[in-house]
C-alpha positions, 0 to 999 in steps of 0.5 A: 730839772724839775720841769724836765722830770715833770715833762718825762713823767708826762710822756711816760703817763701816756705811753702807758695808758696807750698801752692800756688803749691797745689792750682795751681795743684787743679786748673789744675786737675779740668780743665783738668778733664773737657776735659779728665774725669780721673776717667773713665780712665783704670788705675783708674778703674783697681786700684780702685781709681775712687773715690778718682780721683773724690774727687781731681778733682771735687772741683778744684773751691776751689783751687782758694779759697785758692788762694784768702786767700793766695793772701790777706796774701802775699799782706798785709805781703808784704805792711807791709815789704815794708812800715814799717806799713800799715798806711803809705802805698803809694797808687800810689806806691801800685798800680804801683806795682800791675800794674807791677804785673798783666799787664805783662802776661795779656797783652801777653795772651790777645794778644794770645787769640784775635790771636787765635779768629781771626784765626776762630778755633771753639775751640778758637772762643770767643762766641759773641752773648751776647758781642764782643771781644771788650767788653770782653777786656774792662770788663777785663781791668776794672776788671768787667769781672766776671760781665759779667759771672754773667750776661750771663754765660760762654763762652769759657774757655780760657777767663772765667779764667780771672774772678778771676783777676776781683776780686782780682784787684777790692779788691786791688783798695779799699785796700790802700784807706781803710788805708787812711780813716781808720788809725787804725789797730784795725778797719780794722781788724773788717772790715775784720772780717765783710767782711769775715762774709758777705760773706756766706750771699752774696753767699746765696742771690745771683744768681747761677752765682753770688754765684761763680763770685760775688764780695762779694761772694769771697771778704771774702776770700782775707779779710780773708788772710789780717786779717791772715797777721795782726795777724800774728806777734802778734802770731808768739812768741807763734808759735815759743815757744809752743810745742802745736802750730803744732795742729793749722796748723794741724787743718787747713790742716784737716779743708781744707781736709774735706771741699774740699772732702765734696761733690760737690763745687756747693752744698757747695758753701755758706759755703764751701769757708768759711770753707776752707778759715779758714783752709788756714789761720790756715795754714798760721798763723802756718807756722812759726811752726816747724815740729815735727819728725813724720811730716818730710816726708811732707817736701819732696815734698815741693821744687817741690810744691813751684816751681809750686807756684812760677810760680803759676800766669803764669801757671794759665793764660796760662794753659787752652790755652794749655789744648785746644791745647792738646785736639785738638792734641789729637783728631787728633792723635785719642788717646784712652783716657781711656788708654793715659789719665794719660800719657797725664796729665803728658805731661800736668803738665810738658809742662804748667810748662815748658810754664810758666818757659819760660814766667816767665824768658823771659817775666815777669820778664824782663817787671817786672824789667823795669816797676819798674825801672820806678818807681825807676827814677820817685819816691823819696824814702820815709821813712816808719814808723819804716824803709826804704820805699825804692823802692830797697826793693821791692821783684819782684818774684811773691810777695813771702815772701823773707827774709830781704836783707843787705839794709833792716833792720830786724826791718822793718819785721812784728813787734807787734809795728809796727801794733799798732795804733797811 
């Protein structure tokens, strides 16, 4: 039984990472198309694919929506596994691990962006007519950079990408504090429902930039991911045993695809994120379903997508710097973009993955281990309800859902009784 549970956990981890891979690829295609207009290239036109290419590339903003749901799901699932149950969460431990996860790549990116800004290259120079470089860095570090975009609109793309970190980390500052104040999981679940329902209301009453980058314009998607993780252990038996369970993730995938392809994302900014977030929640909560034979073909590309998903944080932060460098190169070499864009896209995807892999291997993970080892030295392991809270049980690689290790009891995994209120 333990071996079977471990295999199920590995399968679920790969599926969740594959969803992260799809999300980051959609964002990458969206940003690449901003520079190279893939729908106008000769290949797309000659094959009659211009409309399909437009559908795929124009709504990459919703890739971030998918990320937010997955992020809430992963953080909550990991916290349940790490602390035994959410009401015993250790805020200082939680914040330190978030610090280890976020700052390692962020510090490297900021150093690169500042160096490129100081090089006086117009493609990398931050527009300082509204705020200085120092102000931008300060707002990034205190998770208020999205507020600058709401107030002053866009700056250069390599800096703009950091708005989503402000949204996520502000939410996760509040996450453990809520469990200290509200110790009943039913009230937390209800609060997640309220935040999710408030999302369309917040977007409908916000400014055009606030609809995209406002806190409560995005909190609903993270909250739904948290709610999905809370409900997951209560439904997994049905998903494993019912022959009809597969219909739920299929319905979720249909919602995501239809919501993504339905018109321009700016026109659907009020209800589009909610619709896609619901579809993602159904996909995540149904991640334990066994695929029927006629859908086995879907597994063929999962390992590659999962590989992109595991490096998604590094890819997300650095891919726009790479796009800008490639844009300068293509301009200097006078590429015929109508002919070369598809090949240049392939080069971009491979280069982005290679850069992310190098950063992950030689910077992110070594720094991550170093910061977490500091936590081991200065923190006394505590007992969590139903199992061990030891720092040794912390998963390091991108907060993926990993199978239980021999030092971690299987009973510490997601269980309905761990989520019941005292």
